[in-house]
C-alpha positions as CSV (number, residue, x, y, z in Angstrom):
1,M,0.0,0.0,0.0
2,A,2.9,2.3,0.7
3,A,4.0,2.0,-2.9
4,F,1.0,4.0,-4.2
5,P,1.7,7.2,-2.2
6,L,5.3,7.0,-3.1
7,R,4.4,6.7,-6.8
8,W,2.1,9.7,-6.5
9,L,4.8,11.7,-4.8
10,L,7.3,10.9,-7.6
11,T,4.8,11.9,-10.2
12,L,4.0,15.2,-8.5
13,F,7.8,15.9,-8.2
14,V,8.3,15.3,-11.9
15,W,5.4,17.5,-12.9
16,T,6.6,20.2,-10.6
17,C,10.1,20.1,-12.1
18,M,8.6,20.2,-15.6
19,F,6.3,23.1,-14.8
20,G,9.1,25.0,-13.1
21,T,11.4,24.6,-16.1
22,V,8.7,25.8,-18.6
23,S,7.5,28.7,-16.5
24,A,11.1,30.1,-16.2
25,E,11.3,30.5,-19.9
26,Q,9.8,32.9,-22.5
27,D,6.6,31.5,-23.9
28,L,7.6,30.9,-27.6
29,R,4.0,29.9,-28.5
30,E,3.0,33.6,-28.0
31,T,6.2,35.1,-29.4
32,R,6.1,37.0,-32.7
33,C,8.7,38.1,-35.1
34,P,9.5,41.9,-34.9
35,L,9.7,42.2,-38.6
36,C,6.6,40.5,-39.9
37,D,4.5,39.4,-36.8
38,M,4.7,35.7,-37.8
39,D,5.3,32.9,-35.3
40,V,9.0,32.4,-34.4
41,I,11.2,29.3,-34.9
42,P,12.8,28.4,-31.6
43,S,16.1,27.5,-33.2
44,L,16.4,30.8,-34.9
45,N,17.6,33.0,-32.1
46,Q,20.3,35.2,-30.7
47,T,20.8,34.8,-27.0
48,I,21.4,37.8,-24.8
49,K,22.9,38.1,-21.3
50,G,20.4,37.9,-18.4
51,N,18.6,34.8,-19.8
52,Q,17.1,36.8,-22.7
53,A,17.0,36.3,-26.4
54,I,15.6,37.6,-29.7
55,Y,13.8,35.1,-31.9
56,A,13.0,35.3,-35.6
57,C,10.5,33.6,-38.0
58,E,11.4,31.3,-40.8
59,M,11.6,34.1,-43.3
60,A,15.1,34.2,-44.8
61,G,17.3,37.0,-43.5
62,H,15.1,38.1,-40.6
63,L,17.4,36.9,-37.9
64,D,20.4,38.5,-39.5
65,T,18.5,41.8,-39.8
66,L,17.5,41.7,-36.1
67,R,21.0,40.8,-35.0
68,D,22.6,43.6,-37.0
69,P,22.8,46.9,-35.1
70,A,23.0,48.8,-38.4
71,S,19.4,47.8,-39.1
72,K,18.3,49.9,-36.1
73,I,15.4,47.5,-35.2
74,L,15.8,47.9,-31.5
75,R,13.8,50.9,-30.2
76,G,14.2,53.3,-27.4
77,A,13.6,52.6,-23.7
78,V,10.1,52.6,-22.2
79,A,9.2,52.2,-18.6
80,V,7.3,49.0,-17.6
81,T,5.5,48.0,-14.4
82,A,5.1,44.3,-15.1
83,L,6.2,41.7,-17.6
84,D,3.6,41.1,-20.3
85,V,3.1,38.2,-22.8
86,P,5.2,36.3,-23.7
87,Y,7.5,37.1,-20.7
88,T,4.9,36.7,-17.9
89,N,6.6,33.7,-16.3
90,A,10.1,34.2,-17.7
91,G,13.0,34.3,-15.3
92,M,15.2,37.1,-16.6
93,A,17.8,39.6,-15.4
94,C,19.3,42.9,-16.6
95,P,21.9,42.1,-19.3
96,V,24.2,44.8,-17.8
97,C,24.2,44.1,-14.1
98,G,22.3,41.0,-13.6
99,K,19.5,42.5,-11.3
100,T,16.2,40.7,-11.6
101,E,14.2,43.9,-10.8
102,L,13.3,45.0,-14.4
103,K,11.8,48.4,-14.9
104,Y,12.6,49.3,-18.5
105,A,12.3,47.6,-21.8
106,L,13.6,48.2,-25.3
107,P,11.0,46.9,-27.9
108,W,12.2,45.1,-31.0
109,G,10.7,46.9,-34.0
110,N,7.1,48.0,-34.5
111,R,5.7,44.6,-34.9
112,G,5.8,41.4,-32.8
113,N,6.0,41.5,-29.0
114,Q,9.7,41.0,-28.2
115,K,11.7,43.2,-25.9
116,I,15.0,43.5,-24.0
117,F,14.4,44.2,-20.3
118,T,16.7,46.2,-18.0
119,C,16.8,47.4,-14.4
120,S,17.2,51.1,-15.3
121,E,16.9,53.6,-18.1
122,E,20.7,54.1,-18.0
123,H,21.4,50.5,-18.6
124,A,18.8,50.5,-21.4
125,H,20.7,53.3,-23.1
126,L,23.9,51.3,-22.8
127,I,22.3,48.3,-24.6
128,A,20.8,50.5,-27.3
129,A,24.2,52.1,-28.0
130,N,26.0,48.7,-28.4
131,Q,23.6,45.8,-28.5
132,E,26.2,43.4,-29.8
133,A,28.2,43.7,-26.6
134,Y,25.5,41.9,-24.7
135,Y,25.1,39.0,-27.0
136,E,25.9,35.6,-25.6
137,G,27.6,32.7,-27.5
138,T,29.1,32.9,-30.9
139,T,27.3,34.4,-33.8
140,P,25.7,31.5,-35.9
141,S,27.5,31.1,-39.1
142,H,27.0,29.1,-42.3
143,S,27.3,25.4,-41.6
144,G,29.3,24.7,-44.8
145,E,26.5,22.6,-46.2
146,F,24.6,23.5,-49.4
147,C,22.3,25.7,-47.3
148,D,21.0,26.1,-43.7
149,H,17.5,26.2,-42.2
150,A,14.5,26.3,-44.5
151,S,12.2,29.1,-45.5
152,V,9.1,29.5,-47.6
153,M,9.9,33.0,-48.7
154,F,13.1,35.1,-49.0
155,D,13.4,38.8,-48.2
156,G,13.9,39.9,-51.8
157,F,15.5,38.0,-54.7
158,Q,18.6,36.0,-53.5
159,S,20.1,32.5,-54.0
160,S,19.7,29.7,-51.5
161,I,23.2,28.4,-52.2
162,G,25.3,28.9,-49.1
163,R,22.4,30.7,-47.3
164,T,18.8,29.6,-46.6
165,C,17.2,26.4,-48.0
166,V,14.0,26.6,-50.0
167,K,10.9,24.9,-48.6
168,L,9.0,23.9,-51.8
169,W,5.2,23.7,-51.5
170,F,5.1,21.2,-48.6
171,Q,6.7,21.0,-45.2
172,P,9.0,18.0,-45.9
173,W,10.1,19.2,-49.3
174,V,13.2,21.1,-48.4
175,L,15.9,21.6,-51.1
176,S,18.8,21.1,-48.7
177,S,21.4,19.7,-51.1
178,G,22.7,20.3,-54.6
179,V,20.9,17.2,-55.8
180,S,17.5,18.1,-54.4
181,Y,17.9,21.7,-55.7
182,A,18.7,20.4,-59.2
183,L,15.8,18.1,-59.1
184,G,13.5,20.9,-58.0
185,F,14.8,23.2,-60.7
186,V,14.2,20.5,-63.5
187,G,10.8,19.7,-62.0
188,I,9.7,23.3,-62.1
189,V,10.9,23.7,-65.7
190,L,8.9,20.6,-66.7
191,L,5.9,21.9,-64.8
192,G,6.0,25.1,-66.9
193,I,6.3,23.1,-70.1
194,F,3.3,21.0,-69.1
195,L,1.2,24.0,-68.3
196,E,1.7,25.4,-71.8
197,W,1.1,22.0,-73.5
198,F,-2.0,21.5,-71.4
199,G,-3.4,24.9,-72.3
200,E,-3.2,23.9,-76.0
201,Y,-4.6,20.4,-75.3
202,R,-7.5,21.9,-73.5
203,E,-8.4,24.2,-76.3
204,G,-8.1,21.3,-78.8
205,M,-10.5,19.2,-76.7
206,E,-13.0,22.1,-76.5
207,E,-13.0,22.4,-80.3
208,L,-13.3,18.6,-80.6
209,F,-16.3,18.5,-78.2
210,I,-18.0,21.3,-80.1
211,R,-17.4,19.6,-83.5
212,N,-18.4,16.1,-82.5
213,Y,-20.9,16.5,-79.7
214,G,-22.3,20.0,-80.0
215,I,-26.0,20.6,-80.4
216,T,-26.5,23.5,-82.7
217,D,-29.4,25.9,-82.9
218,T,-29.9,28.6,-85.6
219,S,-32.1,31.7,-85.1
220,N,-32.6,35.1,-86.8
221,V,-32.0,38.2,-84.6
222,L,-31.7,41.9,-85.1
223,A,-28.2,42.9,-85.9
224,D,-26.4,43.9,-82.6
225,P,-22.7,44.7,-82.6
226,T,-22.6,44.0,-78.8
227,Y,-23.9,40.4,-79.2
228,P,-21.5,38.2,-77.2
229,K,-19.1,36.0,-79.2
230,T,-17.9,32.8,-77.6
231,A,-16.2,29.6,-78.6
232,M,-19.6,28.1,-78.9
233,T,-21.3,30.9,-80.9
234,T,-20.8,31.7,-84.6
235,L,-21.9,35.0,-86.0
236,I,-23.0,35.0,-89.7
237,P,-22.8,38.4,-91.4
238,S,-26.0,40.3,-91.2
239,T,-28.4,40.7,-94.1
240,P,-29.1,44.1,-95.6
241,G,-32.4,44.3,-93.7
242,G,-30.5,44.3,-90.4
243,I,-31.2,40.7,-89.6
244,Q,-28.4,38.3,-88.7
245,T,-28.4,34.6,-88.3
246,V,-26.9,33.3,-85.1
247,T,-25.9,29.7,-84.7
248,T,-25.3,28.6,-81.1
249,C,-23.8,25.4,-79.9
250,T,-24.6,23.7,-76.6
251,L,-22.4,20.9,-75.2
252,P,-23.7,17.9,-73.3
253,T,-23.2,18.0,-69.5
254,W,-20.4,15.5,-69.4
255,C,-18.4,17.6,-72.0
256,T,-18.8,20.7,-69.8
257,V,-17.7,18.8,-66.7
258,A,-14.6,17.4,-68.5
259,L,-13.6,20.9,-69.6
260,T,-14.2,22.3,-66.1
261,C,-12.0,19.6,-64.6
262,M,-9.2,20.4,-67.1
263,Y,-9.6,24.1,-66.4
264,M,-9.3,23.5,-62.6
265,L,-6.2,21.4,-63.2
266,A,-4.6,24.2,-65.2
267,L,-5.4,26.6,-62.3
268,V,-3.7,24.4,-59.8
269,V,-0.5,24.0,-61.9
270,G,-0.4,27.7,-62.6
271,Y,-0.9,28.5,-58.9
272,M,2.0,26.2,-58.0
273,I,4.3,27.9,-60.4
274,M,3.2,31.3,-59.0
275,L,4.0,30.1,-55.4
276,V,7.5,29.1,-56.6
277,A,8.1,32.6,-58.0
278,M,6.9,34.1,-54.7
279,V,9.7,32.3,-52.9
280,Y,12.1,34.9,-54.4
281,D,14.8,32.3,-55.0
282,S,16.7,33.5,-58.1
283,G,17.4,30.1,-59.5
284,L,13.9,28.8,-59.1
285,F,12.4,32.0,-60.6
286,V,14.6,31.4,-63.7
287,A,13.2,27.8,-63.8
288,C,9.6,29.2,-63.8
289,I,10.3,31.5,-66.8
290,L,12.4,29.0,-68.6
291,G,9.7,26.3,-68.4
292,L,6.9,28.6,-69.6
293,G,9.1,30.0,-72.4
294,I,10.1,26.5,-73.6
295,G,6.5,25.4,-73.5
296,F,5.4,28.4,-75.5
297,Y,8.1,27.7,-78.1
298,L,7.2,24.0,-78.4
299,F,3.4,24.1,-78.3
300,K,2.1,27.5,-79.2
301,D,0.8,27.9,-82.7
302,T,2.3,31.2,-83.7
303,E,1.0,30.9,-87.3
304,A,-2.7,30.9,-86.2
305,D,-5.0,33.8,-87.3
306,S,-5.3,34.8,-83.7
307,M,-3.3,33.8,-80.6
308,N,-4.5,33.3,-77.1
309,Y,-1.9,34.0,-74.4
310,D,-4.0,32.8,-71.5
311,L,-2.1,30.2,-69.5
312,Y,-5.2,28.6,-68.2
């Protein structure tokens, strides 16, 4: 019987230790990036004396910008009466003297909710004048691999080689090596070629459906230059009396559904290519343009009476 109380005591002790450890730290679930207000990545941080730190999101270059004093992200000192979220339960001290009685804070940027806390306004001014002097640990440098941590978007056009890896579409798809980057480049080129081919294929299928399965109906109407012209409507020149013969074509439901599905597929592929361009990786942007250009060259009928440049 004595084993049960002992087991409960051990469980309570473990939970107390766990809670004490968590409560002494900054709550990263409520911490936001000062540059974009996005959720931060715990591994992307610069530690500061006094058990403090600045955290950044996964956007490429944001941690470097925050760490660099020349960017002037750190704002002037403001008085505080209590620690707010995400520092409510954090065990911190002044980076200058180590006192735990914190009365002033230096906000990081205009967004997010991160700050550096100090015991006095004088010490806050010292940190603002030379923030690098209060950094702890060595400044993280490039690992020597193809690229480092992953990002879904760069801060302006840049290359991921030797810098930040590209996270392509899905969480596990990180182009973290030369081989994976090359495969991603080739895949995006092929995707652009496919989109151009599929656009021509879809137009051909629409014409085939109209020719083979279209149900035509002819009627005489008053001549109207604003009468809508579509792929399923043929306008015959009007007669001298102002009457024109209009032949309309209606497709069966299954043909319309098939064309709709092809249109939606083209939208998905086009949107995926747009997302790649929005990563702002220079190499992958070239892959997008190269794929669409090759596809246009191979499949677009440049000798047609009229050309449709709509990708979808």
